[in-house]
All heavy atoms as a GROMACS GRO file, in nm:
protein
  562
    1MET      N    1  10.698   9.433   5.090
    1MET     CA    2  10.749   9.472   4.960
    1MET      C    3  10.689   9.378   4.854
    1MET      O    4  10.684   9.256   4.870
    1MET     CB    5  10.902   9.464   4.965
    1MET     CG    6  10.967   9.516   4.844
    1MET     SD    7  11.145   9.522   4.875
    1MET     CE    8  11.187   9.639   4.757
    2ALA      N    9  10.642   9.436   4.743
    2ALA     CA   10  10.578   9.360   4.642
    2ALA      C   11  10.682   9.284   4.560
    2ALA      O   12  10.795   9.326   4.541
    2ALA     CB   13  10.497   9.449   4.549
    3ALA      N   14  10.640   9.168   4.511
    3ALA     CA   15  10.728   9.085   4.428
    3ALA      C   16  10.737   9.146   4.287
    3ALA      O   17  10.644   9.214   4.242
    3ALA     CB   18  10.676   8.944   4.415
    4ASN      N   19  10.850   9.130   4.222
    4ASN     CA   20  10.869   9.179   4.088
    4ASN      C   21  10.807   9.080   3.987
    4ASN      O   22  10.859   8.975   3.967
    4ASN     CB   23  11.020   9.195   4.058
    4ASN     CG   24  11.044   9.260   3.923
    4ASN    OD1   25  10.951   9.291   3.850
    4ASN    ND2   26  11.170   9.279   3.892
    5ASN      N   27  10.691   9.120   3.932
    5ASN     CA   28  10.619   9.029   3.841
    5ASN      C   29  10.636   9.062   3.697
    5ASN      O   30  10.559   9.024   3.613
    5ASN     CB   31  10.466   9.033   3.876
    5ASN     CG   32  10.439   8.972   4.011
    5ASN    OD1   33  10.509   8.878   4.053
    5ASN    ND2   34  10.344   9.024   4.081
    6ILE      N   35  10.738   9.142   3.662
    6ILE     CA   36  10.765   9.184   3.527
    6ILE      C   37  10.837   9.067   3.454
    6ILE      O   38  10.944   9.026   3.502
    6ILE     CB   39  10.848   9.311   3.518
    6ILE    CG1   40  10.770   9.426   3.584
    6ILE    CG2   41  10.878   9.347   3.373
    6ILE    CD1   42  10.851   9.555   3.598
    7PRO      N   43  10.784   9.018   3.344
    7PRO     CA   44  10.852   8.910   3.270
    7PRO      C   45  10.987   8.947   3.224
    7PRO      O   46  11.016   9.065   3.198
    7PRO     CB   47  10.758   8.882   3.153
    7PRO     CG   48  10.626   8.950   3.186
    7PRO     CD   49  10.659   9.058   3.280
    8ALA      N   50  11.076   8.849   3.208
    8ALA     CA   51  11.211   8.872   3.159
    8ALA      C   52  11.206   8.935   3.019
    8ALA      O   53  11.123   8.900   2.940
    8ALA     CB   54  11.288   8.740   3.156
    9GLY      N   55  11.297   9.029   2.993
    9GLY     CA   56  11.306   9.091   2.862
    9GLY      C   57  11.215   9.212   2.849
    9GLY      O   58  11.213   9.272   2.740
   10ILE      N   59  11.140   9.247   2.951
   10ILE     CA   60  11.052   9.366   2.945
   10ILE      C   61  11.100   9.459   3.052
   10ILE      O   62  11.107   9.419   3.170
   10ILE     CB   63  10.905   9.323   2.968
   10ILE    CG1   64  10.855   9.235   2.851
   10ILE    CG2   65  10.818   9.449   2.976
   10ILE    CD1   66  10.714   9.189   2.863
   11ASP      N   67  11.128   9.583   3.014
   11ASP     CA   68  11.170   9.679   3.116
   11ASP      C   69  11.046   9.745   3.183
   11ASP      O   70  10.934   9.721   3.142
   11ASP     CB   71  11.266   9.783   3.060
   11ASP     CG   72  11.200   9.874   2.958
   11ASP    OD1   73  11.080   9.873   2.943
   11ASP    OD2   74  11.278   9.950   2.891
   12LYS      N   75  11.072   9.818   3.288
   12LYS     CA   76  10.963   9.876   3.368
   12LYS      C   77  10.875   9.970   3.284
   12LYS      O   78  10.753   9.971   3.298
   12LYS     CB   79  11.024   9.951   3.485
   12LYS     CG   80  10.937   9.959   3.605
   12LYS     CD   81  11.009  10.027   3.720
   12LYS     CE   82  11.007   9.938   3.839
   12LYS     NZ   83  11.063   9.998   3.959
   13GLU      N   84  10.936  10.048   3.194
   13GLU     CA   85  10.859  10.142   3.112
   13GLU      C   86  10.763  10.064   3.021
   13GLU      O   87  10.647  10.105   3.003
   13GLU     CB   88  10.952  10.227   3.027
   13GLU     CG   89  10.974  10.364   3.078
   13GLU     CD   90  11.060  10.447   2.986
   13GLU    OE1   91  11.020  10.464   2.870
   13GLU    OE2   92  11.165  10.494   3.033
   14GLN      N   93  10.810   9.955   2.962
   14GLN     CA   94  10.722   9.873   2.874
   14GLN      C   95  10.609   9.815   2.959
   14GLN      O   96  10.495   9.811   2.909
   14GLN     CB   97  10.804   9.761   2.809
   14GLN     CG   98  10.896   9.806   2.698
   14GLN     CD   99  10.978   9.693   2.645
   14GLN    OE1  100  11.039   9.622   2.721
   14GLN    NE2  101  10.977   9.676   2.515
   15ALA      N  102  10.639   9.765   3.077
   15ALA     CA  103  10.536   9.707   3.162
   15ALA      C  104  10.427   9.810   3.196
   15ALA      O  105  10.308   9.783   3.192
   15ALA     CB  106  10.599   9.651   3.287
   16PHE      N  107  10.472   9.934   3.231
   16PHE     CA  108  10.375  10.037   3.261
   16PHE      C  109  10.293  10.072   3.140
   16PHE      O  110  10.173  10.099   3.150
   16PHE     CB  111  10.444  10.160   3.322
   16PHE     CG  112  10.477  10.146   3.464
   16PHE    CD1  113  10.610  10.156   3.507
   16PHE    CD2  114  10.381  10.126   3.559
   16PHE    CE1  115  10.644  10.144   3.639
   16PHE    CE2  116  10.412  10.116   3.695
   16PHE     CZ  117  10.545  10.122   3.733
   17GLY      N  118  10.355  10.078   3.023
   17GLY     CA  119  10.286  10.106   2.898
   17GLY      C  120  10.180   9.999   2.869
   17GLY      O  121  10.069  10.031   2.825
   18MET      N  122  10.217   9.872   2.890
   18MET     CA  123  10.121   9.765   2.867
   18MET      C  124  10.007   9.772   2.969
   18MET      O  125   9.890   9.750   2.930
   18MET     CB  126  10.194   9.628   2.882
   18MET     CG  127  10.288   9.605   2.763
   18MET     SD  128  10.406   9.468   2.785
   18MET     CE  129  10.317   9.341   2.856
   19ALA      N  130  10.037   9.807   3.093
   19ALA     CA  131   9.931   9.817   3.194
   19ALA      C  132   9.836   9.931   3.159
   19ALA      O  133   9.713   9.922   3.173
   19ALA     CB  134   9.992   9.837   3.331
   20GLU      N  135   9.895  10.043   3.112
   20GLU     CA  136   9.811  10.160   3.075
   20GLU      C  137   9.720  10.124   2.958
   20GLU      O  138   9.603  10.158   2.959
   20GLU     CB  139   9.904  10.275   3.037
   20GLU     CG  140   9.828  10.403   3.007
   20GLU     CD  141   9.918  10.520   2.977
   20GLU    OE1  142  10.041  10.501   2.976
   20GLU    OE2  143   9.869  10.631   2.958
   21THR      N  144   9.771  10.052   2.858
   21THR     CA  145   9.696  10.010   2.740
   21THR      C  146   9.580   9.917   2.785
   21THR      O  147   9.467   9.932   2.742
   21THR     CB  148   9.783   9.944   2.637
   21THR    OG1  149   9.886  10.034   2.596
   21THR    CG2  150   9.704   9.900   2.516
   22GLU      N  151   9.616   9.825   2.875
   22GLU     CA  152   9.511   9.732   2.923
   22GLU      C  153   9.400   9.812   2.992
   22GLU      O  154   9.280   9.783   2.971
   22GLU     CB  155   9.570   9.633   3.020
   22GLU     CG  156   9.469   9.536   3.076
   22GLU     CD  157   9.522   9.444   3.181
   22GLU    OE1  158   9.641   9.452   3.218
   22GLU    OE2  159   9.442   9.360   3.230
   23MET      N  160   9.432   9.909   3.077
   23MET     CA  161   9.328   9.985   3.146
   23MET      C  162   9.244  10.065   3.047
   23MET      O  163   9.125  10.077   3.065
   23MET     CB  164   9.393  10.079   3.249
   23MET     CG  165   9.436  10.012   3.375
   23MET     SD  166   9.306   9.917   3.454
   23MET     CE  167   9.184  10.045   3.490
   24GLU      N  168   9.306  10.119   2.944
   24GLU     CA  169   9.232  10.193   2.842
   24GLU      C  170   9.131  10.099   2.773
   24GLU      O  171   9.015  10.140   2.750
   24GLU     CB  172   9.327  10.256   2.740
   24GLU     CG  173   9.405  10.373   2.797
   24GLU     CD  174   9.513  10.420   2.700
   24GLU    OE1  175   9.528  10.365   2.588
   24GLU    OE2  176   9.586  10.516   2.740
   25TYR      N  177   9.172   9.982   2.742
   25TYR     CA  178   9.083   9.884   2.678
   25TYR      C  179   8.967   9.853   2.772
   25TYR      O  180   8.851   9.842   2.731
   25TYR     CB  181   9.155   9.755   2.642
   25TYR     CG  182   9.251   9.766   2.525
   25TYR    CD1  183   9.355   9.670   2.511
   25TYR    CD2  184   9.246   9.869   2.431
   25TYR    CE1  185   9.439   9.680   2.399
   25TYR    CE2  186   9.334   9.878   2.330
   25TYR     CZ  187   9.431   9.783   2.310
   25TYR     OH  188   9.518   9.790   2.208
   26ARG      N  189   8.998   9.827   2.899
   26ARG     CA  190   8.893   9.794   2.996
   26ARG      C  191   8.793   9.907   3.010
   26ARG      O  192   8.673   9.882   3.012
   26ARG     CB  193   8.954   9.758   3.133
   26ARG     CG  194   9.025   9.626   3.133
   26ARG     CD  195   9.088   9.597   3.269
   26ARG     NE  196   9.167   9.479   3.263
   26ARG     CZ  197   9.121   9.357   3.284
   26ARG    NH1  198   8.992   9.337   3.305
   26ARG    NH2  199   9.199   9.252   3.279
   27VAL      N  200   8.840  10.029   3.019
   27VAL     CA  201   8.750  10.143   3.031
   27VAL      C  202   8.664  10.156   2.907
   27VAL      O  203   8.542  10.180   2.916
   27VAL     CB  204   8.830  10.274   3.060
   27VAL    CG1  205   8.746  10.398   3.045
   27VAL    CG2  206   8.894  10.266   3.197
   28GLU      N  207   8.724  10.139   2.792
   28GLU     CA  208   8.649  10.153   2.665
   28GLU      C  209   8.538  10.044   2.659
   28GLU      O  210   8.426  10.076   2.624
   28GLU     CB  211   8.747  10.137   2.547
   28GLU     CG  212   8.676  10.154   2.414
   28GLU     CD  213   8.772  10.139   2.297
   28GLU    OE1  214   8.890  10.166   2.311
   28GLU    OE2  215   8.725  10.098   2.187
   29LEU      N  216   8.574   9.919   2.692
   29LEU     CA  217   8.473   9.815   2.690
   29LEU      C  218   8.365   9.837   2.794
   29LEU      O  219   8.247   9.815   2.769
   29LEU     CB  220   8.537   9.678   2.710
   29LEU     CG  221   8.619   9.628   2.595
   29LEU    CD1  222   8.698   9.504   2.633
   29LEU    CD2  223   8.529   9.598   2.474
   30PHE      N  224   8.404   9.885   2.912
   30PHE     CA  225   8.305   9.914   3.017
   30PHE      C  226   8.206  10.021   2.973
   30PHE      O  227   8.087  10.011   2.991
   30PHE     CB  228   8.377   9.961   3.146
   30PHE     CG  229   8.284   9.996   3.254
   30PHE    CD1  230   8.226   9.899   3.335
   30PHE    CD2  231   8.252  10.131   3.282
   30PHE    CE1  232   8.137   9.932   3.440
   30PHE    CE2  233   8.168  10.163   3.382
   30PHE     CZ  234   8.109  10.063   3.462
   31ASN      N  235   8.260  10.123   2.908
   31ASN     CA  236   8.172  10.234   2.860
   31ASN      C  237   8.083  10.191   2.745
   31ASN      O  238   7.976  10.253   2.726
   31ASN     CB  239   8.258  10.356   2.821
   31ASN     CG  240   8.323  10.421   2.940
   31ASN    OD1  241   8.272  10.414   3.050
   31ASN    ND2  242   8.432  10.486   2.917
   32ARG      N  243   8.120  10.090   2.671
   32ARG     CA  244   8.033  10.040   2.562
   32ARG      C  245   7.914   9.959   2.612
   32ARG      O  246   7.810   9.957   2.549
   32ARG     CB  247   8.112   9.952   2.468
   32ARG     CG  248   8.202  10.024   2.374
   32ARG     CD  249   8.262   9.926   2.278
   32ARG     NE  250   8.374   9.988   2.206
   32ARG     CZ  251   8.447   9.923   2.119
   32ARG    NH1  252   8.425   9.795   2.095
   32ARG    NH2  253   8.547   9.986   2.060
   33TYR      N  254   7.929   9.898   2.729
   33TYR     CA  255   7.824   9.811   2.782
   33TYR      C  256   7.726   9.894   2.860
   33TYR      O  257   7.755   9.943   2.965
   33TYR     CB  258   7.886   9.701   2.874
   33TYR     CG  259   7.787   9.598   2.915
   33TYR    CD1  260   7.745   9.500   2.826
   33TYR    CD2  261   7.737   9.597   3.044
   33TYR    CE1  262   7.657   9.405   2.867
   33TYR    CE2  263   7.647   9.502   3.082
   33TYR     CZ  264   7.606   9.403   2.993
   33TYR     OH  265   7.515   9.307   3.033
   34LYS      N  266   7.611   9.921   2.802
   34LYS     CA  267   7.517  10.020   2.853
   34LYS      C  268   7.392   9.961   2.921
   34LYS      O  269   7.308  10.034   2.963
   34LYS     CB  270   7.472  10.116   2.747
   34LYS     CG  271   7.586  10.197   2.688
   34LYS     CD  272   7.645  10.293   2.787
   34LYS     CE  273   7.755  10.375   2.723
   34LYS     NZ  274   7.827  10.459   2.816
   35GLU      N  275   7.380   9.829   2.924
   35GLU     CA  276   7.263   9.773   2.989
   35GLU      C  277   7.268   9.802   3.138
   35GLU      O  278   7.370   9.784   3.207
   35GLU     CB  279   7.258   9.621   2.970
   35GLU     CG  280   7.227   9.582   2.829
   35GLU     CD  281   7.215   9.432   2.814
   35GLU    OE1  282   7.165   9.366   2.908
   35GLU    OE2  283   7.256   9.380   2.710
   36SER      N  284   7.153   9.848   3.192
   36SER     CA  285   7.151   9.891   3.332
   36SER      C  286   7.126   9.775   3.430
   36SER      O  287   7.155   9.786   3.545
   36SER     CB  288   7.047  10.000   3.352
   36SER     OG  289   6.918   9.949   3.321
   37GLU      N  290   7.068   9.667   3.379
   37GLU     CA  291   7.034   9.555   3.466
   37GLU      C  292   7.075   9.423   3.404
   37GLU      O  293   7.085   9.412   3.284
   37GLU     CB  294   6.885   9.553   3.495
   37GLU     CG  295   6.834   9.674   3.571
   37GLU     CD  296   6.684   9.663   3.601
   37GLU    OE1  297   6.629   9.554   3.598
   37GLU    OE2  298   6.627   9.770   3.630
   38LEU      N  299   7.100   9.325   3.491
   38LEU     CA  300   7.134   9.192   3.443
   38LEU      C  301   7.004   9.115   3.416
   38LEU      O  302   6.905   9.133   3.488
   38LEU     CB  303   7.214   9.117   3.545
   38LEU     CG  304   7.353   9.177   3.583
   38LEU    CD1  305   7.413   9.101   3.698
   38LEU    CD2  306   7.442   9.181   3.463
   39ASN      N  307   7.008   9.024   3.321
   39ASN     CA  308   6.888   8.941   3.302
   39ASN      C  309   6.895   8.824   3.405
   39ASN      O  310   6.991   8.811   3.476
   39ASN     CB  311   6.878   8.888   3.158
   39ASN     CG  312   6.988   8.794   3.116
   39ASN    OD1  313   7.032   8.712   3.199
   39ASN    ND2  314   7.032   8.805   2.995
   40MET      N  315   6.789   8.746   3.415
   40MET     CA  316   6.779   8.640   3.514
   40MET      C  317   6.893   8.541   3.505
   40MET      O  318   6.950   8.502   3.606
   40MET     CB  319   6.642   8.570   3.507
   40MET     CG  320   6.626   8.464   3.611
   40MET     SD  321   6.635   8.527   3.782
   40MET     CE  322   6.471   8.591   3.802
   41GLY      N  323   6.928   8.496   3.385
   41GLY     CA  324   7.034   8.402   3.367
   41GLY      C  325   7.166   8.457   3.414
   41GLY      O  326   7.248   8.385   3.477
   42GLU      N  327   7.195   8.584   3.380
   42GLU     CA  328   7.320   8.643   3.426
   42GLU      C  329   7.326   8.656   3.578
   42GLU      O  330   7.428   8.633   3.640
   42GLU     CB  331   7.336   8.786   3.365
   42GLU     CG  332   7.358   8.779   3.213
   42GLU     CD  333   7.346   8.916   3.150
   42GLU    OE1  334   7.265   8.997   3.194
   42GLU    OE2  335   7.416   8.938   3.048
   43ASN      N  336   7.215   8.693   3.635
   43ASN     CA  337   7.204   8.707   3.781
   43ASN      C  338   7.231   8.576   3.850
   43ASN      O  339   7.308   8.567   3.947
   43ASN     CB  340   7.065   8.756   3.820
   43ASN     CG  341   7.066   8.887   3.889
   43ASN    OD1  342   7.170   8.939   3.922
   43ASN    ND2  343   6.949   8.943   3.906
   44THR      N  344   7.168   8.469   3.802
   44THR     CA  345   7.184   8.337   3.861
   44THR      C  346   7.332   8.290   3.850
   44THR      O  347   7.389   8.237   3.943
   44THR     CB  348   7.093   8.235   3.790
   44THR    OG1  349   6.958   8.279   3.803
   44THR    CG2  350   7.103   8.098   3.850
   45CYS      N  351   7.389   8.311   3.734
   45CYS     CA  352   7.528   8.274   3.711
   45CYS      C  353   7.624   8.345   3.805
   45CYS      O  354   7.711   8.286   3.869
   45CYS     CB  355   7.565   8.305   3.566
   45CYS     SG  356   7.733   8.260   3.523
   46ILE      N  357   7.602   8.473   3.823
   46ILE     CA  358   7.686   8.556   3.915
   46ILE      C  359   7.667   8.508   4.055
   46ILE      O  360   7.763   8.495   4.134
   46ILE     CB  361   7.656   8.702   3.899
   46ILE    CG1  362   7.711   8.750   3.764
   46ILE    CG2  363   7.716   8.785   4.010
   46ILE    CD1  364   7.676   8.890   3.726
   47ASP      N  365   7.540   8.482   4.097
   47ASP     CA  366   7.516   8.431   4.232
   47ASP      C  367   7.591   8.305   4.264
   47ASP      O  368   7.651   8.284   4.367
   47ASP     CB  369   7.363   8.411   4.255
   47ASP     CG  370   7.287   8.544   4.270
   47ASP    OD1  371   7.355   8.647   4.290
   47ASP    OD2  372   7.165   8.540   4.257
   48ARG      N  373   7.587   8.208   4.165
   48ARG     CA  374   7.656   8.082   4.187
   48ARG      C  375   7.806   8.102   4.194
   48ARG      O  376   7.872   8.043   4.277
   48ARG     CB  377   7.622   7.986   4.072
   48ARG     CG  378   7.489   7.919   4.086
   48ARG     CD  379   7.475   7.802   3.989
   48ARG     NE  380   7.517   7.832   3.853
   48ARG     CZ  381   7.437   7.851   3.751
   48ARG    NH1  382   7.310   7.836   3.765
   48ARG    NH2  383   7.486   7.881   3.633
   49CYS      N  384   7.859   8.184   4.105
   49CYS     CA  385   8.004   8.210   4.102
   49CYS      C  386   8.051   8.276   4.231
   49CYS      O  387   8.153   8.235   4.289
   49CYS     CB  388   8.035   8.299   3.982
   49CYS     SG  389   8.212   8.328   3.963
   50VAL      N  390   7.981   8.376   4.276
   50VAL     CA  391   8.017   8.446   4.400
   50VAL      C  392   8.008   8.351   4.519
   50VAL      O  393   8.094   8.352   4.610
   50VAL     CB  394   7.934   8.570   4.420
   50VAL    CG1  395   7.952   8.634   4.559
   50VAL    CG2  396   7.962   8.676   4.315
   51SER      N  397   7.905   8.267   4.521
   51SER     CA  398   7.890   8.172   4.632
   51SER      C  399   8.009   8.078   4.637
   51SER      O  400   8.065   8.050   4.743
   51SER     CB  401   7.760   8.094   4.611
   51SER     OG  402   7.749   7.992   4.710
   52LYS      N  403   8.048   8.028   4.521
   52LYS     CA  404   8.163   7.933   4.514
   52LYS      C  405   8.290   8.005   4.556
   52LYS      O  406   8.374   7.951   4.626
   52LYS     CB  407   8.182   7.878   4.372
   52LYS     CG  408   8.075   7.779   4.336
   52LYS     CD  409   8.093   7.730   4.193
   52LYS     CE  410   7.979   7.637   4.150
   52LYS     NZ  411   7.996   7.593   4.012
   53TYR      N  412   8.306   8.130   4.514
   53TYR     CA  413   8.426   8.206   4.549
   53TYR      C  414   8.437   8.220   4.699
   53TYR      O  415   8.542   8.197   4.758
   53TYR     CB  416   8.421   8.346   4.485
   53TYR     CG  417   8.527   8.439   4.534
   53TYR    CD1  418   8.655   8.435   4.482
   53TYR    CD2  419   8.501   8.530   4.636
   53TYR    CE1  420   8.755   8.518   4.530
   53TYR    CE2  421   8.603   8.610   4.684
   53TYR     CZ  422   8.727   8.603   4.631
   53TYR     OH  423   8.824   8.688   4.679
   54TRP      N  424   8.329   8.260   4.766
   54TRP     CA  425   8.331   8.278   4.912
   54TRP      C  426   8.348   8.146   4.984
   54TRP      O  427   8.410   8.140   5.088
   54TRP     CB  428   8.207   8.353   4.961
   54TRP     CG  429   8.218   8.499   4.928
   54TRP    CD1  430   8.138   8.568   4.842
   54TRP    CD2  431   8.316   8.592   4.975
   54TRP    NE1  432   8.182   8.699   4.833
   54TRP    CE2  433   8.289   8.714   4.914
   54TRP    CE3  434   8.424   8.584   5.060
   54TRP    CZ2  435   8.368   8.828   4.940
   54TRP    CZ3  436   8.504   8.696   5.084
   54TRP    CH2  437   8.474   8.817   5.025
   55GLN      N  438   8.291   8.037   4.932
   55GLN     CA  439   8.308   7.906   4.992
   55GLN      C  440   8.455   7.866   4.991
   55GLN      O  441   8.514   7.827   5.091
   55GLN     CB  442   8.221   7.804   4.923
   55GLN     CG  443   8.230   7.666   4.979
   55GLN     CD  444   8.147   7.566   4.901
   55GLN    OE1  445   8.100   7.596   4.792
   55GLN    NE2  446   8.129   7.449   4.957
   56VAL      N  447   8.520   7.881   4.873
   56VAL     CA  448   8.662   7.846   4.863
   56VAL      C  449   8.747   7.941   4.944
   56VAL      O  450   8.840   7.897   5.008
   56VAL     CB  451   8.704   7.849   4.711
   56VAL    CG1  452   8.853   7.839   4.697
   56VAL    CG2  453   8.635   7.734   4.637
   57ASN      N  454   8.714   8.072   4.946
   57ASN     CA  455   8.783   8.167   5.023
   57ASN      C  456   8.782   8.131   5.172
   57ASN      O  457   8.882   8.138   5.242
   57ASN     CB  458   8.728   8.306   5.003
   57ASN     CG  459   8.813   8.417   5.050
   57ASN    OD1  460   8.933   8.410   5.045
   57ASN    ND2  461   8.751   8.523   5.106
   58GLY      N  462   8.667   8.085   5.222
   58GLY     CA  463   8.653   8.042   5.360
   58GLY      C  464   8.738   7.917   5.388
   58GLY      O  465   8.805   7.908   5.494
   59MET      N  466   8.736   7.824   5.297
   59MET     CA  467   8.816   7.703   5.314
   59MET      C  468   8.962   7.735   5.319
   59MET      O  469   9.036   7.680   5.403
   59MET     CB  470   8.785   7.606   5.202
   59MET     CG  471   8.644   7.547   5.206
   59MET     SD  472   8.590   7.463   5.053
   59MET     CE  473   8.716   7.340   5.034
   60ILE      N  474   9.010   7.824   5.229
   60ILE     CA  475   9.150   7.859   5.229
   60ILE      C  476   9.188   7.932   5.357
   60ILE      O  477   9.295   7.907   5.416
   60ILE     CB  478   9.182   7.948   5.105
   60ILE    CG1  479   9.171   7.863   4.979
   60ILE    CG2  480   9.320   8.010   5.117
   60ILE    CD1  481   9.178   7.940   4.854
   61GLY      N  482   9.100   8.017   5.407
   61GLY     CA  483   9.125   8.088   5.534
   61GLY      C  484   9.140   7.990   5.648
   61GLY      O  485   9.227   8.004   5.732
   62GLN      N  486   9.053   7.887   5.651
   62GLN     CA  487   9.060   7.789   5.757
   62GLN      C  488   9.191   7.709   5.748
   62GLN      O  489   9.255   7.683   5.846
   62GLN     CB  490   8.940   7.693   5.750
   62GLN     CG  491   8.810   7.755   5.791
   62GLN     CD  492   8.691   7.662   5.769
   62GLN    OE1  493   8.706   7.559   5.708
   62GLN    NE2  494   8.578   7.700   5.820
   63MET      N  495   9.229   7.671   5.626
   63MET     CA  496   9.351   7.596   5.609
   63MET      C  497   9.474   7.676   5.650
   63MET      O  498   9.565   7.628   5.711
   63MET     CB  499   9.366   7.549   5.464
   63MET     CG  500   9.265   7.440   5.429
   63MET     SD  501   9.247   7.399   5.253
   63MET     CE  502   9.412   7.406   5.192
   64LEU      N  503   9.475   7.805   5.610
   64LEU     CA  504   9.588   7.890   5.646
   64LEU      C  505   9.596   7.914   5.795
   64LEU      O  506   9.708   7.912   5.853
   64LEU     CB  507   9.580   8.024   5.571
   64LEU     CG  508   9.604   8.019   5.419
   64LEU    CD1  509   9.576   8.156   5.359
   64LEU    CD2  510   9.746   7.974   5.393
   65SER      N  511   9.484   7.933   5.861
   65SER     CA  512   9.488   7.958   6.004
   65SER      C  513   9.526   7.832   6.082
   65SER      O  514   9.582   7.839   6.190
   65SER     CB  515   9.354   8.012   6.054
   65SER     OG  516   9.253   7.917   6.038
   66ALA      N  517   9.498   7.713   6.021
   66ALA     CA  518   9.530   7.588   6.086
   66ALA      C  519   9.674   7.541   6.047
   66ALA      O  520   9.722   7.444   6.100
   66ALA     CB  521   9.432   7.480   6.050
   67GLY      N  522   9.736   7.613   5.960
   67GLY     CA  523   9.870   7.577   5.914
   67GLY      C  524   9.873   7.456   5.820
   67GLY      O  525   9.976   7.397   5.802
   68GLY      N  526   9.756   7.420   5.769
   68GLY     CA  527   9.748   7.304   5.681
   68GLY      C  528   9.788   7.338   5.536
   68GLY      O  529   9.813   7.452   5.500
   69ARG      N  530   9.799   7.233   5.461
   69ARG     CA  531   9.835   7.244   5.321
   69ARG      C  532   9.714   7.190   5.238
   69ARG      O  533   9.653   7.098   5.281
   69ARG     CB  534   9.958   7.167   5.286
   69ARG     CG  535  10.086   7.223   5.349
   69ARG     CD  536  10.198   7.128   5.322
   69ARG     NE  537  10.325   7.162   5.269
   69ARG     CZ  538  10.364   7.267   5.195
   69ARG    NH1  539  10.282   7.357   5.164
   69ARG    NH2  540  10.488   7.280   5.158
   70PRO      N  541   9.694   7.246   5.120
   70PRO     CA  542   9.587   7.195   5.035
   70PRO      C  543   9.618   7.051   4.989
   70PRO      O  544   9.735   7.019   4.973
   70PRO     CB  545   9.583   7.291   4.917
   70PRO     CG  546   9.714   7.353   4.918
   70PRO     CD  547   9.768   7.354   5.056
   71PRO      N  548   9.515   6.969   4.971
   71PRO     CA  549   9.541   6.833   4.920
   71PRO      C  550   9.595   6.839   4.777
   71PRO      O  551   9.557   6.919   4.696
   71PRO     CB  552   9.402   6.768   4.919
   71PRO     CG  553   9.307   6.881   4.930
   71PRO     CD  554   9.375   6.999   4.989
   72MET      N  555   9.689   6.754   4.747
   72MET     CA  556   9.752   6.751   4.617
   72MET      C  557   9.687   6.648   4.529
   72MET      O  558   9.658   6.542   4.553
   72MET     CB  559   9.901   6.722   4.625
   72MET     CG  560   9.974   6.832   4.694
   72MET     SD  561   9.990   6.971   4.581
   72MET     CE  562  10.065   7.088   4.685
   0.00000   0.00000   0.00000
């Protein structure tokens, strides 16, 4: 069962309305960006970011499977 992540003072209808508006904005911005390819700097940046993400993801997986806790 999913946790209730709706902030206090906001009802479910308002939360769904906000989520719908956010998706509309994302779709609109996505449709405005028409470049078909990334330039070299963008490619390199994404490669580094994805590499770091998978490295951290692997470390977290190892810690969870070993029952360890992250260093504080």
